[in-house]
C-alpha positions in Angstrom: 2.5 21.1 22.8 0.8 18.5 25.4 -0.3 16.2 22.8 3.1 16.6 20.9 4.3 15.3 25.1 1.7 12.4 25.2 2.7 11.2 21.6 6.6 11.5 22.9 6.1 9.4 26.0 4.1 6.9 23.9 6.6 6.5 21.3 9.6 5.9 24.3 7.3 3.6 25.7 6.6 1.4 22.7 10.6 1.7 22.4 11.5 0.1 25.3 8.8 -2.2 26.0 10.5 -3.5 22.0 13.7 -3.3 23.8 13.1 -6.7 26.0 12.0 -8.0 23.0 15.8 -8.6 21.8 16.9 -9.7 24.6 14.3 -12.9 25.4 12.2 -14.7 22.5 8.1 -14.1 23.7 5.1 -15.3 23.1 2.9 -13.5 20.7 -0.9 -14.1 21.3 -2.6 -10.7 20.3 -2.7 -9.6 16.6 -1.4 -6.4 17.5 1.8 -8.2 19.4 2.5 -10.3 16.0 3.2 -7.1 14.2 4.8 -5.0 16.5 7.1 -7.6 15.7 7.3 -8.8 12.2 7.7 -5.2 11.3 10.8 -4.7 12.8 14.2 -4.4 11.4 14.5 -8.2 12.0 12.2 -10.8 13.7 12.2 -14.6 13.2 8.8 -16.3 14.6 8.5 -19.3 14.9 4.9 -20.6 14.1 4.1 -24.0 15.9 1.6 -25.6 18.6 1.1 -26.1 21.7 0.8 -30.7 21.7 3.9 -29.9 19.9 6.1 -27.5 21.8 8.3 -30.5 22.9 9.9 -30.2 19.2 10.2 -25.6 19.3 13.8 -24.5 18.4 15.6 -22.5 21.3 15.4 -19.1 19.3 16.5 -16.7 21.5 20.4 -18.0 21.2 20.1 -15.7 18.0 21.3 -12.2 18.2 20.8 -8.9 17.0 16.8 -10.2 16.0 13.7 -10.3 17.7 11.9 -13.6 18.2 8.8 -14.8 19.0 6.8 -18.0 19.4 2.9 -17.9 17.6 0.8 -20.7 19.2 -1.6 -21.9 16.3 -3.7 -23.8 18.7 -5.0 -20.3 19.9 -8.2 -19.9 18.8 -8.7 -16.3 19.0 -5.3 -16.1 16.4 -4.7 -19.2 15.1 -6.9 -20.1 12.5 -6.5 -16.4 10.7 -2.1 -17.2 10.7 -2.1 -20.7 9.6 -4.6 -19.4 6.8 -3.1 -15.8 6.1 0.4 -17.2 6.3 0.0 -20.3 4.5 1.4 -22.3 7.4 1.3 -26.3 6.6 3.2 -27.9 9.3 4.3 -26.8 12.4 7.1 -26.1 13.6 7.2 -23.5 10.9 10.4 -20.5 11.6 9.7 -17.1 9.2 12.4 -14.7 9.1 10.6 -10.9 8.5 12.6 -7.9 7.3 10.2 -4.7 8.1 7.1 -6.9 7.8 8.5 -8.9 4.8 8.7 -12.7 4.7 12.6 -13.0 3.8 13.3 -16.8 4.4 11.0 -19.7 5.3 11.8 -22.8 7.4 9.7 -25.7 7.5 10.3 -29.1 9.8 9.8 -32.3 7.8 7.2 -35.0 8.4 8.6 -35.8 11.8 7.3 -32.3 13.1 11.0 -31.6 14.3 13.9 -29.8 13.1 17.2 -30.5 14.4 18.0 -27.4 16.6 21.6 -26.3 16.2 21.3 -26.8 12.0 18.6 -24.6 12.0 20.1 -22.4 14.1 23.0 -21.7 11.9 20.5 -21.7 8.7 19.0 -18.8 10.2 21.9 -17.2 12.5 23.6 -17.6 8.2 20.0 -15.8 6.7 20.3 -13.1 9.0 24.1 -12.2 8.6 23.1 -11.6 4.6 
């Protein structure tokens, strides 16, 4: 019984911590954080670099979906994410559904997106 109660409390804590992700965009700086968010019913993750943050997109404007940023300049996770997710240019925005990539948006050579246009495209893809 004690083990069941402990498992329930861990599950409840995880649910409560993930519910806060939906109201704000979070910086994902560990593999555990990335995995938890990526496996949600809807996650929009922007992969960018610290030297290119002026070109980041306001993902917090997206509703009904978890949003996060990954900095590929992060020495602990950046190289692995870049390789595993085949990141060729920053920013790259990837929409995941239950851990599966469903859509990817890559910036052009200017390393920028038109924010209004890309947010419209992301919202359109999420509604499908």
